[in-house]
C-alpha positions as a Markdown table, in Angstrom:
| # | Residue | x | y | z |
|---|---|---|---|---|
| 1 | Met | 22.1 | -33.0 | 24.2 |
| 2 | Gly | 19.9 | -36.2 | 24.1 |
| 3 | Gly | 16.7 | -37.0 | 22.3 |
| 4 | Ile | 14.3 | -35.8 | 25.3 |
| 5 | Glu | 16.3 | -32.4 | 25.8 |
| 6 | Tyr | 15.0 | -31.6 | 22.3 |
| 7 | Phe | 11.8 | -32.7 | 22.8 |
| 8 | Val | 11.6 | -30.5 | 26.1 |
| 9 | Ile | 12.9 | -27.5 | 24.1 |
| 10 | Gly | 10.6 | -28.3 | 20.9 |
| 11 | Met | 7.5 | -28.0 | 22.9 |
| 12 | Thr | 8.1 | -25.2 | 24.9 |
| 13 | Val | 8.7 | -23.3 | 21.4 |
| 14 | Met | 5.5 | -24.6 | 20.3 |
| 15 | Phe | 4.0 | -23.4 | 22.8 |
| 16 | Ala | 5.1 | -20.6 | 22.9 |
| 17 | Leu | 4.2 | -19.9 | 19.2 |
| 18 | Met | 0.9 | -20.8 | 19.8 |
| 19 | Leu | 0.5 | -18.0 | 23.1 |
| 20 | Leu | 1.9 | -15.4 | 20.3 |
| 21 | His | -0.8 | -16.3 | 18.0 |
| 22 | Val | 1.2 | -18.2 | 15.3 |
| 23 | Pro | -1.4 | -20.6 | 13.8 |
| 24 | Ile | -1.2 | -23.9 | 15.5 |
| 25 | Gly | -1.0 | -26.0 | 12.4 |
| 26 | Phe | 2.3 | -23.7 | 11.3 |
| 27 | Ala | 3.5 | -23.5 | 14.9 |
| 28 | Met | 3.3 | -27.6 | 15.1 |
| 29 | Met | 5.3 | -27.7 | 11.5 |
| 30 | Leu | 7.6 | -25.0 | 12.5 |
| 31 | Val | 8.9 | -26.8 | 15.5 |
| 32 | Gly | 8.5 | -30.4 | 14.2 |
| 33 | Phe | 10.6 | -29.7 | 10.6 |
| 34 | Cys | 13.4 | -27.2 | 12.2 |
| 35 | Gly | 13.4 | -30.3 | 15.3 |
| 36 | Tyr | 13.6 | -33.1 | 12.6 |
| 37 | Ala | 16.1 | -31.4 | 10.5 |
| 38 | Thr | 18.6 | -30.5 | 14.2 |
| 39 | Leu | 18.7 | -34.3 | 14.9 |
| 40 | Val | 18.7 | -35.9 | 10.9 |
| 41 | Gly | 19.4 | -33.3 | 8.6 |
| 42 | Phe | 18.1 | -30.3 | 6.3 |
| 43 | Thr | 17.5 | -32.6 | 3.3 |
| 44 | Pro | 16.0 | -35.9 | 5.0 |
| 45 | Ala | 13.7 | -33.1 | 6.4 |
| 46 | Ala | 12.5 | -31.4 | 3.3 |
| 47 | Ser | 12.2 | -34.7 | 1.8 |
| 48 | Thr | 10.0 | -36.2 | 4.8 |
| 49 | Leu | 7.7 | -33.1 | 4.6 |
| 50 | Met | 7.1 | -33.3 | 1.1 |
| 51 | Thr | 6.5 | -37.0 | 1.4 |
| 52 | Ser | 4.1 | -35.9 | 4.5 |
| 53 | Val | 2.1 | -33.7 | 2.3 |
| 54 | Ala | 1.9 | -35.4 | -1.0 |
| 55 | Ser | 0.6 | -38.6 | 1.2 |
| 56 | Asn | -2.0 | -36.3 | 3.2 |
| 57 | Val | -3.1 | -34.3 | 0.2 |
| 58 | Ser | -3.6 | -37.6 | -1.8 |
| 59 | Ser | -4.9 | -39.6 | 1.0 |
| 60 | Phe | -8.3 | -41.8 | 0.5 |
| 61 | Ser | -9.4 | -41.6 | 4.0 |
| 62 | Leu | -8.9 | -37.9 | 4.3 |
| 63 | Ala | -10.9 | -37.0 | 1.3 |
| 64 | Val | -14.1 | -37.4 | 3.3 |
| 65 | Val | -13.1 | -34.3 | 5.1 |
| 66 | Pro | -13.9 | -31.5 | 2.4 |
| 67 | Leu | -16.8 | -33.5 | 1.5 |
| 68 | Phe | -18.5 | -33.7 | 4.9 |
| 69 | Ile | -17.4 | -30.0 | 5.2 |
| 70 | Leu | -19.3 | -29.5 | 1.6 |
| 71 | Met | -22.2 | -31.3 | 3.0 |
| 72 | Gly | -22.2 | -29.2 | 6.3 |
| 73 | Ser | -22.1 | -26.1 | 4.4 |
| 74 | Phe | -24.8 | -27.0 | 1.9 |
| 75 | Ala | -26.9 | -28.5 | 4.8 |
| 76 | Ser | -27.0 | -25.4 | 6.8 |
| 77 | Leu | -27.5 | -23.2 | 4.1 |
| 78 | Ala | -30.7 | -25.8 | 3.1 |
| 79 | Gly | -31.9 | -24.9 | 6.5 |
| 80 | Leu | -31.7 | -28.7 | 7.7 |
| 81 | Ser | -30.5 | -27.6 | 11.5 |
| 82 | Asp | -33.9 | -25.3 | 11.8 |
| 83 | Asp | -35.7 | -28.0 | 10.6 |
| 84 | Leu | -34.9 | -30.5 | 13.2 |
| 85 | Tyr | -34.6 | -28.0 | 15.9 |
| 86 | Arg | -38.4 | -26.2 | 14.7 |
| 87 | Leu | -39.5 | -29.9 | 15.0 |
| 88 | Ala | -38.2 | -30.9 | 18.4 |
| 89 | Glu | -39.5 | -27.8 | 19.6 |
| 90 | Arg | -42.9 | -28.3 | 17.9 |
| 91 | Met | -43.0 | -31.8 | 20.1 |
| 92 | Ile | -41.5 | -31.2 | 23.5 |
| 93 | Gly | -41.2 | -27.5 | 23.7 |
| 94 | His | -44.2 | -27.2 | 25.6 |
| 95 | Arg | -42.8 | -28.8 | 28.7 |
| 96 | Arg | -40.8 | -27.3 | 31.4 |
| 97 | Gly | -37.5 | -27.1 | 30.0 |
| 98 | Gly | -38.8 | -28.5 | 26.6 |
| 99 | Leu | -37.3 | -26.1 | 24.5 |
| 100 | Ala | -33.7 | -26.2 | 26.3 |
| 101 | Gln | -33.9 | -30.0 | 25.7 |
| 102 | Ala | -34.9 | -29.4 | 22.2 |
| 103 | Thr | -32.0 | -27.2 | 21.8 |
| 104 | Ile | -29.5 | -29.7 | 22.8 |
| 105 | Leu | -31.1 | -32.0 | 19.8 |
| 106 | Gly | -30.8 | -29.1 | 17.9 |
| 107 | Cys | -26.7 | -28.5 | 18.5 |
| 108 | Ala | -26.1 | -32.4 | 18.5 |
| 109 | Val | -27.2 | -32.4 | 14.9 |
| 110 | Phe | -25.9 | -29.2 | 13.8 |
| 111 | Gly | -22.9 | -29.6 | 15.3 |
| 112 | Ala | -22.1 | -33.6 | 13.9 |
| 113 | Ile | -22.7 | -31.8 | 10.5 |
| 114 | Cys | -20.5 | -28.8 | 10.9 |
| 115 | Gly | -17.9 | -30.8 | 13.2 |
| 116 | Ser | -17.2 | -27.8 | 15.1 |
| 117 | Ser | -18.3 | -27.5 | 18.6 |
| 118 | Leu | -17.5 | -23.1 | 18.3 |
| 119 | Ala | -19.6 | -23.2 | 15.2 |
| 120 | Thr | -22.5 | -24.9 | 17.1 |
| 121 | Ala | -22.1 | -22.7 | 20.0 |
| 122 | Ala | -21.7 | -19.0 | 18.0 |
| 123 | Thr | -24.5 | -20.3 | 15.6 |
| 124 | Phe | -27.4 | -21.4 | 18.7 |
| 125 | Gly | -26.3 | -18.4 | 20.3 |
| 126 | Arg | -27.8 | -16.2 | 17.4 |
| 127 | Val | -30.9 | -18.6 | 17.0 |
| 128 | Ala | -31.9 | -20.3 | 19.9 |
| 129 | Leu | -30.6 | -17.8 | 22.9 |
| 130 | Pro | -33.0 | -14.9 | 21.6 |
| 131 | Glu | -36.0 | -17.5 | 21.2 |
| 132 | Met | -35.6 | -19.0 | 25.1 |
| 133 | Glu | -34.6 | -15.5 | 26.7 |
| 134 | Lys | -38.1 | -14.2 | 25.1 |
| 135 | Arg | -40.1 | -17.2 | 26.4 |
| 136 | Gly | -39.0 | -16.4 | 30.0 |
| 137 | Tyr | -35.8 | -18.7 | 30.2 |
| 138 | Ala | -33.1 | -17.6 | 32.5 |
| 139 | Thr | -30.5 | -16.3 | 30.8 |
| 140 | Ser | -27.9 | -18.5 | 33.0 |
| 141 | Leu | -29.7 | -21.9 | 32.0 |
| 142 | Ala | -30.3 | -20.6 | 28.4 |
| 143 | Ser | -26.6 | -19.9 | 27.9 |
| 144 | Gly | -25.2 | -22.8 | 29.6 |
| 145 | Thr | -27.4 | -25.0 | 27.5 |
| 146 | Ile | -26.1 | -23.4 | 24.1 |
| 147 | Ala | -22.7 | -24.0 | 25.3 |
| 148 | Ala | -22.6 | -27.1 | 26.8 |
| 149 | Gly | -24.9 | -28.6 | 23.7 |
| 150 | Gly | -21.9 | -27.3 | 21.7 |
| 151 | Thr | -20.1 | -29.6 | 22.5 |
| 152 | Leu | -21.9 | -32.9 | 21.3 |
| 153 | Gly | -20.9 | -32.8 | 17.4 |
| 154 | Ala | -17.9 | -34.4 | 18.1 |
| 155 | Leu | -19.0 | -37.7 | 19.3 |
| 156 | Ile | -22.1 | -37.7 | 16.8 |
| 157 | Pro | -21.5 | -39.2 | 13.3 |
| 158 | Pro | -20.5 | -38.0 | 10.4 |
| 159 | Ser | -17.8 | -36.5 | 12.8 |
| 160 | Ile | -15.0 | -35.1 | 10.9 |
| 161 | Ile | -12.9 | -34.8 | 14.6 |
| 162 | Leu | -13.3 | -38.9 | 14.4 |
| 163 | Val | -12.4 | -39.1 | 11.0 |
| 164 | Ile | -9.0 | -37.3 | 11.5 |
| 165 | Tyr | -8.4 | -39.5 | 14.6 |
| 166 | Ala | -9.2 | -42.5 | 12.3 |
| 167 | Val | -6.3 | -41.4 | 10.0 |
| 168 | Met | -4.0 | -40.4 | 12.6 |
| 169 | Thr | -4.1 | -43.7 | 14.1 |
| 170 | Glu | -4.8 | -45.8 | 11.2 |
| 171 | Ser | -8.0 | -47.4 | 12.3 |
| 172 | Phe | -11.2 | -48.0 | 10.6 |
| 173 | Ile | -13.5 | -44.9 | 10.3 |
| 174 | Leu | -16.8 | -46.7 | 10.3 |
| 175 | Asp | -15.8 | -48.6 | 13.7 |
| 176 | Leu | -15.5 | -45.1 | 15.1 |
| 177 | Phe | -18.6 | -44.3 | 14.0 |
| 178 | Val | -20.2 | -46.9 | 15.6 |
| 179 | Ala | -18.6 | -46.7 | 18.8 |
| 180 | Ala | -19.5 | -43.4 | 19.2 |
| 181 | Leu | -23.3 | -43.7 | 18.7 |
| 182 | Ile | -23.8 | -45.6 | 22.7 |
| 183 | Pro | -21.1 | -42.4 | 23.9 |
| 184 | Ala | -23.1 | -39.6 | 21.5 |
| 185 | Leu | -26.8 | -41.4 | 23.0 |
| 186 | Met | -25.1 | -41.0 | 26.8 |
| 187 | Ala | -24.1 | -37.6 | 26.2 |
| 188 | Ile | -27.2 | -36.6 | 25.3 |
| 189 | Ile | -29.1 | -37.7 | 27.8 |
| 190 | Cys | -27.0 | -36.3 | 30.3 |
| 191 | Gln | -27.8 | -33.2 | 29.3 |
| 192 | Phe | -31.3 | -33.9 | 29.4 |
| 193 | Val | -30.7 | -35.1 | 33.0 |
| 194 | Ala | -28.8 | -31.6 | 33.9 |
| 195 | Ile | -31.7 | -29.3 | 32.3 |
| 196 | Tyr | -34.1 | -31.8 | 34.9 |
| 197 | Ile | -32.2 | -31.3 | 37.8 |
| 198 | Thr | -31.5 | -27.8 | 37.0 |
| 199 | Leu | -35.2 | -27.0 | 37.1 |
| 200 | Trp | -36.1 | -29.5 | 39.7 |
| 201 | Arg | -34.1 | -27.2 | 42.0 |
| 202 | Asp | -35.2 | -24.4 | 40.8 |
| 203 | Pro | -38.8 | -24.6 | 38.4 |
| 204 | Ser | -39.0 | -20.9 | 37.9 |
| 205 | Leu | -35.9 | -21.1 | 35.8 |
| 206 | Ala | -37.7 | -21.9 | 33.1 |
| 207 | Pro | -41.6 | -21.6 | 32.0 |
| 208 | Ala | -43.1 | -24.4 | 30.9 |
| 209 | Gly | -43.8 | -23.3 | 27.0 |
| 210 | Arg | -47.3 | -23.4 | 24.6 |
| 211 | Arg | -48.7 | -26.6 | 23.6 |
| 212 | Tyr | -49.0 | -27.0 | 20.0 |
| 213 | Ser | -51.8 | -28.7 | 18.7 |
| 214 | Thr | -51.8 | -32.2 | 16.2 |
| 215 | Ala | -52.0 | -30.7 | 13.0 |
| 216 | Glu | -49.1 | -28.1 | 13.8 |
| 217 | Arg | -46.9 | -30.7 | 14.4 |
| 218 | Ile | -47.7 | -32.7 | 11.9 |
| 219 | Ala | -47.2 | -30.0 | 9.5 |
| 220 | Thr | -43.9 | -29.3 | 10.8 |
| 221 | Ala | -42.8 | -32.5 | 11.0 |
| 222 | Lys | -44.2 | -32.4 | 7.0 |
| 223 | Ser | -41.8 | -29.8 | 6.1 |
| 224 | Ala | -39.0 | -31.2 | 7.9 |
| 225 | Leu | -39.2 | -34.3 | 6.0 |
| 226 | Pro | -36.5 | -33.8 | 4.0 |
| 227 | Ser | -34.2 | -33.3 | 5.9 |
| 228 | Ile | -34.9 | -36.5 | 8.2 |
| 229 | Gly | -35.0 | -38.1 | 5.1 |
| 230 | Phe | -31.5 | -36.9 | 4.0 |
| 231 | Leu | -30.3 | -38.2 | 7.1 |
| 232 | Val | -31.3 | -41.4 | 7.5 |
| 233 | Ile | -30.2 | -42.0 | 3.8 |
| 234 | Ile | -27.0 | -41.0 | 4.1 |
| 235 | Leu | -26.4 | -42.3 | 8.0 |
| 236 | Gly | -28.5 | -45.3 | 7.4 |
| 237 | Gly | -26.6 | -46.1 | 3.9 |
| 238 | Met | -23.7 | -45.8 | 5.8 |
| 239 | Tyr | -24.3 | -47.9 | 8.3 |
| 240 | Gly | -26.3 | -50.4 | 6.5 |
| 241 | Gly | -23.4 | -50.8 | 4.0 |
| 242 | Val | -25.1 | -49.5 | 1.0 |
| 243 | Phe | -22.6 | -46.7 | 1.0 |
| 244 | Thr | -18.7 | -46.5 | 1.8 |
| 245 | Val | -17.9 | -43.7 | 4.3 |
| 246 | Asn | -16.5 | -42.0 | 1.2 |
| 247 | Glu | -19.7 | -42.7 | -0.8 |
| 248 | Ala | -21.8 | -41.3 | 2.1 |
| 249 | Ala | -19.2 | -38.3 | 2.3 |
| 250 | Ala | -19.8 | -37.5 | -1.7 |
| 251 | Ala | -23.5 | -38.7 | -1.8 |
| 252 | Gly | -24.2 | -36.4 | 1.7 |
| 253 | Ala | -22.8 | -33.5 | -0.3 |
| 254 | Ile | -24.9 | -33.4 | -3.6 |
| 255 | Gly | -27.7 | -34.3 | -1.5 |
| 256 | Ala | -27.4 | -31.1 | 0.9 |
| 257 | Met | -26.8 | -29.1 | -2.4 |
| 258 | Leu | -29.7 | -30.5 | -4.1 |
| 259 | Leu | -31.8 | -30.1 | -0.9 |
| 260 | Ala | -30.4 | -26.6 | -1.3 |
| 261 | Ile | -31.7 | -25.9 | -4.7 |
| 262 | Ala | -35.0 | -27.3 | -4.4 |
| 263 | Arg | -35.7 | -25.1 | -1.7 |
| 264 | Gly | -34.5 | -22.1 | -3.6 |
| 265 | Lys | -31.3 | -21.1 | -1.4 |
| 266 | Leu | -28.9 | -22.0 | -3.3 |
| 267 | Thr | -28.3 | -18.9 | -5.8 |
| 268 | Val | -24.6 | -17.7 | -7.4 |
| 269 | His | -23.6 | -15.7 | -4.5 |
| 270 | Thr | -24.4 | -18.1 | -1.8 |
| 271 | Leu | -22.7 | -21.0 | -3.8 |
| 272 | Arg | -19.6 | -18.9 | -4.5 |
| 273 | Ser | -20.0 | -18.2 | -0.4 |
| 274 | Thr | -20.5 | -21.7 | 0.4 |
| 275 | Leu | -17.3 | -23.2 | -1.5 |
| 276 | Ile | -14.9 | -20.3 | -0.2 |
| 277 | Glu | -16.1 | -21.2 | 3.2 |
| 278 | Ala | -15.8 | -25.1 | 2.9 |
| 279 | Gly | -12.1 | -24.4 | 1.3 |
| 280 | Arg | -10.8 | -22.0 | 3.9 |
| 281 | Asn | -12.2 | -24.9 | 6.6 |
| 282 | Thr | -10.5 | -27.6 | 4.6 |
| 283 | Gly | -7.3 | -25.9 | 4.3 |
| 284 | Met | -7.3 | -25.1 | 8.2 |
| 285 | Ile | -8.0 | -28.8 | 9.3 |
| 286 | Tyr | -5.5 | -29.6 | 6.1 |
| 287 | Leu | -2.7 | -27.4 | 7.6 |
| 288 | Ile | -3.1 | -28.6 | 11.5 |
| 289 | Ile | -2.6 | -32.4 | 10.0 |
| 290 | Leu | 0.2 | -31.9 | 8.6 |
| 291 | Gly | 1.9 | -29.8 | 11.0 |
| 292 | Ala | 0.7 | -32.9 | 13.4 |
| 293 | Asp | 2.5 | -35.3 | 11.3 |
| 294 | Met | 5.6 | -33.1 | 10.7 |
| 295 | Leu | 5.5 | -33.0 | 14.6 |
| 296 | Gly | 4.9 | -36.5 | 14.8 |
| 297 | Tyr | 7.6 | -37.6 | 13.1 |
| 298 | Phe | 10.4 | -35.0 | 15.4 |
| 299 | Val | 8.4 | -36.2 | 18.5 |
| 300 | Thr | 9.0 | -40.2 | 17.4 |
| 301 | Ile | 12.9 | -39.8 | 16.2 |
| 302 | Thr | 13.2 | -37.9 | 19.8 |
| 303 | Gly | 12.5 | -41.2 | 21.6 |
| 304 | Ala | 10.7 | -39.4 | 24.1 |
| 305 | Pro | 7.4 | -41.6 | 23.6 |
| 306 | Glu | 9.3 | -44.9 | 24.1 |
| 307 | Ala | 10.9 | -42.7 | 27.2 |
| 308 | Phe | 7.9 | -42.1 | 28.4 |
| 309 | Val | 6.3 | -45.4 | 28.0 |
| 310 | Ser | 9.3 | -47.1 | 29.7 |
| 311 | Phe | 9.1 | -44.5 | 32.7 |
| 312 | Ile | 5.3 | -45.5 | 32.8 |
| 313 | Gln | 6.3 | -49.2 | 33.2 |
| 314 | Thr | 9.0 | -49.0 | 35.2 |
| 315 | Ala | 7.0 | -46.6 | 37.8 |
| 316 | Gly | 4.3 | -49.2 | 38.3 |
| 317 | Tyr | 1.8 | -46.8 | 38.2 |
| 318 | Ala | -1.7 | -48.7 | 38.1 |
| 319 | Pro | -3.2 | -47.9 | 34.4 |
| 320 | Ile | -6.2 | -46.3 | 35.6 |
| 321 | Val | -3.9 | -43.6 | 37.4 |
| 322 | Val | -2.2 | -42.9 | 34.6 |
| 323 | Ile | -5.7 | -43.0 | 32.4 |
| 324 | Thr | -7.0 | -40.0 | 35.2 |
| 325 | Cys | -3.7 | -38.2 | 34.6 |
| 326 | Phe | -4.5 | -38.0 | 30.6 |
| 327 | Val | -8.1 | -37.4 | 31.7 |
| 328 | Leu | -7.3 | -34.1 | 33.3 |
| 329 | Met | -4.6 | -33.1 | 31.0 |
| 330 | Tyr | -7.1 | -33.2 | 27.8 |
| 331 | Ile | -9.5 | -31.0 | 30.4 |
| 332 | Val | -7.2 | -28.2 | 30.8 |
| 333 | Leu | -6.0 | -28.7 | 27.2 |
| 334 | Gly | -9.9 | -28.7 | 25.8 |
| 335 | Ser | -10.3 | -25.4 | 27.7 |
| 336 | Ile | -7.4 | -23.3 | 25.4 |
| 337 | Phe | -7.0 | -25.4 | 22.2 |
| 338 | Asp | -9.6 | -26.2 | 19.7 |
| 339 | Thr | -10.7 | -29.8 | 19.7 |
| 340 | Ile | -8.5 | -31.0 | 16.9 |
| 341 | Ala | -5.5 | -29.4 | 17.6 |
| 342 | Ala | -5.4 | -30.9 | 21.3 |
| 343 | Met | -6.0 | -34.1 | 20.5 |
| 344 | Leu | -3.4 | -33.9 | 17.3 |
| 345 | Ile | -0.4 | -32.1 | 19.6 |
| 346 | Thr | -0.7 | -35.0 | 22.2 |
| 347 | Leu | -0.9 | -38.3 | 20.0 |
| 348 | Pro | 2.2 | -39.0 | 19.2 |
| 349 | Phe | 2.9 | -39.3 | 22.8 |
| 350 | Val | -0.2 | -40.6 | 24.6 |
| 351 | Leu | -1.1 | -43.3 | 22.2 |
| 352 | Pro | 1.7 | -45.8 | 22.6 |
| 353 | Val | 1.3 | -45.6 | 26.5 |
| 354 | Val | -2.5 | -46.5 | 26.4 |
| 355 | Glu | -1.6 | -48.9 | 23.8 |
| 356 | Ser | 1.1 | -50.4 | 26.4 |
| 357 | Leu | -1.1 | -50.6 | 28.8 |
| 358 | Gly | -3.4 | -53.0 | 26.5 |
| 359 | Tyr | -6.7 | -50.3 | 25.9 |
| 360 | Ser | -8.4 | -50.3 | 22.7 |
| 361 | Val | -7.3 | -47.4 | 20.5 |
| 362 | Ile | -11.3 | -46.9 | 19.5 |
| 363 | Trp | -11.9 | -46.4 | 22.7 |
| 364 | Trp | -9.6 | -44.0 | 23.7 |
| 365 | Gly | -10.7 | -42.0 | 20.3 |
| 366 | Ile | -14.3 | -41.6 | 22.1 |
| 367 | Val | -12.8 | -40.9 | 25.7 |
| 368 | Thr | -10.4 | -38.7 | 23.9 |
| 369 | Leu | -12.7 | -36.5 | 22.2 |
| 370 | Ala | -15.4 | -36.5 | 25.5 |
| 371 | Val | -12.7 | -35.0 | 27.4 |
| 372 | Ile | -11.4 | -32.4 | 25.4 |
| 373 | Glu | -15.5 | -31.3 | 24.4 |
| 374 | Leu | -15.5 | -31.2 | 28.5 |
| 375 | Gly | -12.2 | -28.9 | 28.7 |
| 376 | Met | -14.6 | -26.6 | 26.0 |
| 377 | Ile | -16.6 | -25.4 | 28.5 |
| 378 | Thr | -14.7 | -26.0 | 32.0 |
| 379 | Pro | -13.7 | -22.8 | 34.0 |
| 380 | Pro | -11.6 | -20.5 | 33.7 |
| 381 | Ile | -11.2 | -20.6 | 30.2 |
| 382 | Gly | -14.0 | -22.5 | 28.5 |
| 383 | Met | -13.5 | -22.0 | 24.4 |
| 384 | Asn | -17.5 | -22.3 | 24.0 |
| 385 | Val | -18.1 | -19.9 | 26.7 |
| 386 | Phe | -15.9 | -17.4 | 25.6 |
| 387 | Val | -17.4 | -17.5 | 21.8 |
| 388 | Leu | -20.8 | -17.5 | 23.2 |
| 389 | His | -20.4 | -14.5 | 25.0 |
| 390 | Ala | -18.7 | -13.0 | 21.9 |
| 391 | Val | -22.0 | -13.6 | 20.0 |
| 392 | Ala | -24.0 | -12.6 | 22.9 |
| 393 | Pro | -22.3 | -9.7 | 24.7 |
| 394 | His | -25.3 | -8.6 | 27.1 |
| 395 | Val | -24.3 | -12.2 | 28.8 |
| 396 | Pro | -22.0 | -12.0 | 31.6 |
| 397 | Met | -19.3 | -15.0 | 31.7 |
| 398 | Ser | -19.9 | -15.6 | 34.7 |
| 399 | Lys | -23.8 | -16.2 | 34.1 |
| 400 | Ile | -22.7 | -18.7 | 31.8 |
| 401 | Phe | -20.5 | -20.5 | 33.6 |
| 402 | Arg | -22.8 | -20.7 | 36.2 |
| 403 | Gly | -24.9 | -22.1 | 33.7 |
| 404 | Val | -22.8 | -25.1 | 32.6 |
| 405 | Met | -21.7 | -26.3 | 35.8 |
| 406 | Pro | -25.0 | -28.6 | 36.1 |
| 407 | Phe | -23.6 | -29.9 | 32.9 |
| 408 | Ile | -20.2 | -30.3 | 33.5 |
| 409 | Leu | -21.1 | -32.1 | 36.4 |
| 410 | Thr | -23.2 | -34.9 | 34.4 |
| 411 | Asp | -20.4 | -34.9 | 32.0 |
| 412 | Leu | -18.1 | -35.8 | 34.6 |
| 413 | Val | -20.6 | -39.0 | 35.7 |
| 414 | Arg | -20.6 | -40.5 | 31.9 |
| 415 | Ile | -16.8 | -40.1 | 31.2 |
| 416 | Val | -16.4 | -42.0 | 34.6 |
| 417 | Leu | -19.0 | -44.4 | 33.1 |
| 418 | Leu | -16.6 | -44.8 | 29.5 |
| 419 | Val | -13.3 | -45.0 | 31.6 |
| 420 | Ser | -14.5 | -47.6 | 34.2 |
| 421 | Phe | -16.2 | -49.4 | 31.5 |
| 422 | Pro | -14.9 | -49.4 | 28.3 |
| 423 | Val | -17.6 | -51.6 | 26.6 |
| 424 | Leu | -19.9 | -48.8 | 26.4 |
| 425 | Ala | -18.2 | -47.8 | 23.5 |
| 426 | Leu | -16.8 | -51.2 | 21.9 |
| 427 | Trp | -20.3 | -53.1 | 22.6 |
| 428 | Leu | -21.9 | -52.2 | 19.1 |
| 429 | Leu | -18.9 | -53.2 | 17.1 |
| 430 | Gln | -18.3 | -56.9 | 19.1 |
């Protein structure tokens, strides 16, 4: 058998293992190791695996992953996202749909901190959904807003997923953070537009809320000052060149812990549970990275990436046609897999094609994450929808899917713009 046959068999076995609920990291590592060992021998494969583990675990760039996870855990414990959600609700909640827009902003901040679309959807399903239903919001709009808002965190720095993409593609982390700023702002605006269009068609879906007094708004802003200051110092220091990304991650973890201590939220019990949660999340991410690394060795030695590039070039397809096919593929994968897994499974053979077409690796990272996150709310699967339904079982999935449709449409417009005009992601870098 040739390398391509081994590649096809390996991918088939890997997806079969995933369907059998084998953890994605284990499935990738098992297929990668066994396939590599079959082609080059057990001893070289074992040596490669040990080298991969040692290099990734000791990687200076990947050190930011556990630090950002720890920062997110402490920030969540300190109530940072609650502060900002409450502030947004006080400022714009009186408008028709204002509470939904405040939820979008809250999801954006929380998602950027925790790094997980699923966790964001679950958290705001418990916090924001009851509040919106109490205010008279239609269940479809409320649930659709939360499911869609959960997808925002992947592009908003400091995004763990962007860090992983940067490490796996040997890109500069800060370049990806800078490139993500305009697309992230576009994502928030598009979701605001989706809410506006929904209410323009049917104003009864969301009543106007209470208008808070100036004194109440000032009081809420004062209580949120520590959280705002924390974000300004960490993000401003990173973009302003005061911190490196690693230093910003370390400072953020310490700062979030001090904020939790100052608010009396950090006890021996909460410290223990926070560290355990951060350790579990870090272990899960590292397992996926190690599995993807080993899978990458196997895929490379089969010659599949080169064959794929050669086929595309020989066929003479226009670059935009190839990119469109990749976009459709990622929408499907995003509806089935977690964002990190969907990205890392495909990188070994997609990235060489993208580079051969003359596109920027930085730009492609932004497009990839935007498309995969869209898949998280796309029927018929949509992982965010399933998670939200699990948190709020009284909301039928049909209503959630109906609620996310306007967000899917505006997100498609955003992705078309990003693909058509790469400068939207690259302008700040230039």
